[in-house]
C-alpha positions as CSV (number, residue, x, y, z in Angstrom):
1,M,-10.3,13.3,9.4
2,A,-12.0,11.8,6.4
3,T,-11.3,8.1,5.8
4,A,-12.4,5.4,3.3
5,L,-15.1,4.3,5.7
6,D,-16.8,7.6,5.1
7,D,-17.7,6.2,1.7
8,V,-19.5,3.2,3.2
9,A,-23.2,3.3,4.2
10,V,-25.6,0.8,5.6
11,V,-29.0,0.7,3.9
12,L,-31.8,-0.9,5.8
13,C,-34.8,-1.8,3.5
14,R,-38.2,-2.5,5.1
15,A,-36.6,-3.1,8.5
16,E,-39.4,-3.4,11.1
17,G,-37.9,-3.6,14.6
18,S,-36.9,-0.5,16.5
19,M,-34.6,-2.6,18.7
20,N,-32.9,-4.0,15.6
21,V,-32.4,-0.6,14.1
22,G,-30.9,0.7,17.3
23,A,-28.6,-2.3,17.6
24,S,-27.6,-1.8,14.0
25,C,-26.6,1.8,14.7
26,R,-24.4,0.6,17.6
27,A,-22.8,-2.1,15.4
28,M,-22.1,0.4,12.6
29,K,-20.5,3.0,14.8
30,S,-18.3,0.6,16.6
31,M,-16.7,-0.2,13.2
32,G,-16.4,3.4,12.1
33,V,-19.3,3.4,9.7
34,T,-21.6,6.3,10.4
35,R,-23.9,6.8,7.4
36,L,-27.4,5.1,7.8
37,V,-30.0,5.1,5.0
38,L,-33.6,3.9,5.6
39,A,-35.6,2.7,2.6
40,R,-39.3,1.9,2.8
41,C,-39.0,1.8,6.5
42,P,-41.8,2.5,9.0
43,E,-41.7,5.0,11.8
44,Y,-39.8,3.7,14.8
45,D,-40.2,3.9,18.6
46,E,-37.3,6.3,19.2
47,A,-37.1,5.4,22.9
48,A,-36.4,1.8,21.9
49,V,-34.0,2.8,19.2
50,R,-32.1,5.0,21.7
51,T,-32.0,2.2,24.3
52,H,-30.3,-0.2,22.0
53,A,-28.2,2.3,20.1
54,L,-26.7,4.0,23.2
55,L,-24.1,6.5,22.1
56,A,-24.8,5.6,18.4
57,F,-28.2,7.2,18.5
58,D,-26.9,10.2,16.5
59,L,-26.6,7.8,13.5
60,F,-30.4,7.3,13.6
61,E,-31.0,11.0,14.1
62,A,-29.0,11.8,10.9
63,A,-30.4,8.9,8.9
64,E,-31.5,9.5,5.3
65,R,-35.0,8.3,4.5
66,Y,-36.4,7.3,1.1
67,E,-39.7,5.9,-0.2
68,S,-38.0,3.3,-2.4
69,L,-34.8,1.3,-2.5
70,G,-34.1,2.5,-6.0
71,E,-34.2,6.1,-4.9
72,A,-32.1,5.3,-1.8
73,L,-29.3,3.7,-4.0
74,S,-29.2,6.4,-6.6
75,G,-26.1,8.2,-5.3
76,F,-24.0,5.1,-4.8
77,S,-21.3,3.7,-7.1
78,L,-21.8,0.1,-5.8
79,A,-24.7,-1.5,-4.0
80,A,-24.1,-4.9,-2.3
81,G,-27.2,-6.7,-1.2
82,F,-26.9,-9.2,1.7
83,T,-28.8,-12.4,1.4
84,R,-28.6,-16.1,2.4
85,R,-31.0,-17.3,-0.2
86,V,-29.8,-18.7,-3.5
87,G,-31.6,-19.8,-6.6
88,Q,-31.5,-20.1,-10.4
89,R,-33.0,-16.6,-10.9
90,R,-31.0,-14.9,-8.2
91,K,-27.6,-13.4,-8.4
92,E,-24.6,-15.6,-7.6
93,N,-23.5,-14.9,-4.0
94,V,-20.0,-13.7,-3.2
95,A,-18.6,-14.1,0.3
96,V,-18.5,-11.0,2.5
97,E,-14.7,-11.4,2.7
98,D,-14.4,-11.2,-1.1
99,L,-16.7,-8.1,-1.2
100,A,-14.6,-6.4,1.4
101,E,-11.4,-7.1,-0.5
102,A,-12.9,-5.8,-3.7
103,C,-14.1,-2.6,-1.9
104,S,-10.5,-2.0,-0.7
105,R,-9.3,-2.0,-4.3
106,R,-12.0,0.3,-5.7
107,G,-10.6,3.8,-4.9
108,G,-13.2,6.5,-4.4
109,G,-17.0,6.2,-4.7
110,P,-19.8,5.6,-2.2
111,I,-20.7,2.0,-1.4
112,A,-24.0,0.8,0.0
113,L,-24.3,-2.3,2.2
114,V,-28.0,-3.3,1.8
115,F,-29.9,-5.4,4.3
116,G,-33.5,-6.4,3.9
117,N,-36.5,-7.1,6.2
118,E,-35.8,-9.2,9.3
119,R,-38.3,-11.9,8.4
120,D,-37.8,-12.4,4.7
121,G,-34.7,-10.5,3.7
122,L,-34.4,-8.7,0.4
123,S,-37.0,-9.6,-2.3
124,D,-35.9,-10.7,-5.8
125,A,-36.9,-7.2,-7.0
126,E,-34.9,-5.5,-4.3
127,L,-31.8,-7.7,-4.9
128,S,-32.0,-6.9,-8.6
129,L,-31.3,-3.3,-7.8
130,C,-28.0,-4.3,-6.2
131,D,-24.8,-4.9,-8.1
132,E,-23.6,-7.8,-5.9
133,A,-25.4,-10.4,-3.8
134,V,-23.3,-11.1,-0.7
135,G,-23.5,-14.1,1.7
136,I,-22.2,-14.4,5.2
137,S,-21.1,-18.0,6.0
138,S,-23.1,-19.6,8.9
139,S,-23.9,-23.0,10.2
140,E,-26.6,-25.0,8.6
141,L,-27.9,-25.7,12.2
142,F,-29.2,-22.2,12.3
143,P,-28.2,-20.1,9.3
144,S,-30.3,-17.0,9.9
145,L,-28.5,-14.0,11.5
146,N,-30.0,-11.2,13.4
147,L,-30.1,-8.0,11.4
148,S,-27.6,-6.1,13.7
149,H,-25.3,-9.1,13.7
150,A,-25.2,-9.2,9.9
151,V,-24.5,-5.5,9.9
152,Q,-21.7,-5.9,12.4
153,I,-20.0,-8.6,10.4
154,A,-20.3,-6.7,7.1
155,C,-18.9,-3.5,8.6
156,W,-16.1,-5.4,10.4
157,E,-15.0,-7.2,7.2
158,I,-15.0,-3.9,5.3
159,R,-13.0,-2.1,8.0
160,K,-10.5,-5.0,8.3
161,S,-9.8,-5.1,4.6
162,L,-9.4,-1.3,4.3
163,S,-7.1,-1.2,7.3
164,R,-5.0,-4.1,6.0
165,R,-4.6,-2.6,2.6
166,A,-3.8,0.9,3.8
167,G,-1.5,-0.3,6.6
168,H,-3.2,1.8,9.3
169,E,-6.4,1.6,11.3
170,D,-8.5,4.2,9.5
171,G,-8.4,2.8,6.0
172,L,-7.5,3.7,2.5
173,A,-7.4,7.2,1.1
174,N,-9.8,7.7,-1.8
175,G,-8.4,7.5,-5.3
176,R,-10.2,7.8,-8.6
177,A,-14.0,8.1,-8.0
178,A,-16.2,5.5,-9.5
179,A,-19.2,6.7,-11.5
180,P,-22.5,7.0,-9.5
181,R,-25.4,4.8,-10.1
182,A,-27.3,7.4,-12.1
183,S,-24.5,7.4,-14.6
184,T,-24.1,3.6,-14.8
185,E,-27.9,3.3,-15.3
186,A,-27.9,5.9,-18.1
187,A,-25.0,4.1,-19.8
188,A,-26.7,0.8,-19.5
189,I,-29.8,2.3,-21.3
190,D,-27.6,3.8,-24.0
191,I,-25.8,0.5,-24.6
192,A,-29.1,-1.4,-24.6
193,D,-30.5,1.1,-27.1
194,A,-27.5,0.5,-29.3
195,L,-27.8,-3.3,-29.1
196,Q,-31.5,-3.1,-29.9
197,A,-30.8,-1.0,-32.9
198,A,-28.3,-3.7,-34.0
199,G,-31.1,-6.3,-33.7
200,F,-29.7,-7.9,-30.6
201,F,-33.0,-8.2,-28.8
202,K,-35.3,-10.2,-31.0
203,I,-38.1,-11.0,-28.5
204,A,-37.0,-10.4,-24.9
205,G,-34.0,-10.0,-22.7
206,R,-33.4,-6.3,-22.7
207,P,-34.2,-5.7,-18.9
208,E,-31.8,-8.4,-17.9
209,A,-29.1,-7.1,-20.2
210,E,-29.5,-3.6,-18.8
211,A,-29.2,-4.9,-15.2
212,F,-26.1,-6.9,-16.2
213,I,-24.4,-4.0,-17.9
214,R,-25.1,-1.7,-14.9
215,S,-23.8,-4.3,-12.5
216,V,-20.6,-5.0,-14.4
217,A,-19.9,-1.3,-14.7
218,A,-20.5,-0.8,-11.0
219,R,-18.3,-3.7,-9.9
220,A,-15.5,-2.6,-12.2
221,A,-15.6,0.8,-10.6
222,L,-15.5,2.6,-13.9
223,S,-15.0,6.4,-13.7
224,E,-17.3,8.8,-15.4
225,S,-14.9,9.2,-18.3
226,E,-14.2,5.5,-18.6
227,L,-18.0,4.8,-18.5
228,G,-18.5,7.4,-21.3
229,R,-15.9,5.8,-23.5
230,F,-17.2,2.3,-22.9
231,S,-20.8,3.4,-23.7
232,S,-19.7,5.3,-26.9
233,L,-18.2,2.1,-28.3
234,F,-21.6,0.4,-28.3
235,V,-23.4,3.5,-29.5
236,K,-21.1,3.7,-32.5
237,L,-21.4,0.0,-33.1
238,G,-25.2,0.2,-33.0
239,A,-25.2,3.1,-35.4
240,L,-23.0,1.1,-37.9
241,S,-25.1,-2.0,-37.5
242,A,-28.4,0.0,-38.1
243,S,-26.9,1.6,-41.2
244,A,-25.9,-1.8,-42.5
245,L,-29.3,-3.2,-41.9
246,D,-30.9,-0.2,-43.7
247,R,-28.6,-0.7,-46.7
248,G,-29.4,-4.4,-46.8
249,A,-33.1,-3.7,-46.7
250,S,-32.9,-1.1,-49.5
251,R,-31.3,-3.7,-51.8
252,E,-34.1,-6.2,-51.4
């Protein structure tokens, strides 16, 4: 029987250890999450993966592989990147509990839980491809979590929140589907084009604006039709502003 957990996938980006990948499969399946995506990952020692995955080795066998994280995330409506690092130029972290609660309210649409390399996590560029930056609270005495432990906690929180909201173990039935990443990216480009036509970007700032628009649309779980209406408002505004600028220039 299909459940809301079918819309949740774990994406491992540049994960190096065969044992860690196997243990992550086991952590996922114990929580009912069965879709594994591997982005920019090496070939693994399958014997080591099997040893640590046990009866969850089928997740590894069915894993989707991509050459880049951007390609791996293209079909998701929301991508949540897990990181313990913070900084002025990095996204503001939300707690994993808050992410789980937000996911339980989204309705339909596939969600990616993204985890980076065991040694250095997600890079700034990789995190910029995600719509949320998510932190897992840990002690300052030793704040770093093993990859599979982080996967287990994330999947547990998602499962718990879905179960509580639906009132039964297997989660929440899908409602309105959120637009996929390809649509939010296209809308962000259209809106940025409109803003640029209106003279909004004088020198720089367009890439950051596009990423912001895409992220807001993803976190708001806009449907395809809502996204189209939202985008059209800016496109019309841009056309009006460009026309006004042309009229002003012709009078000079």
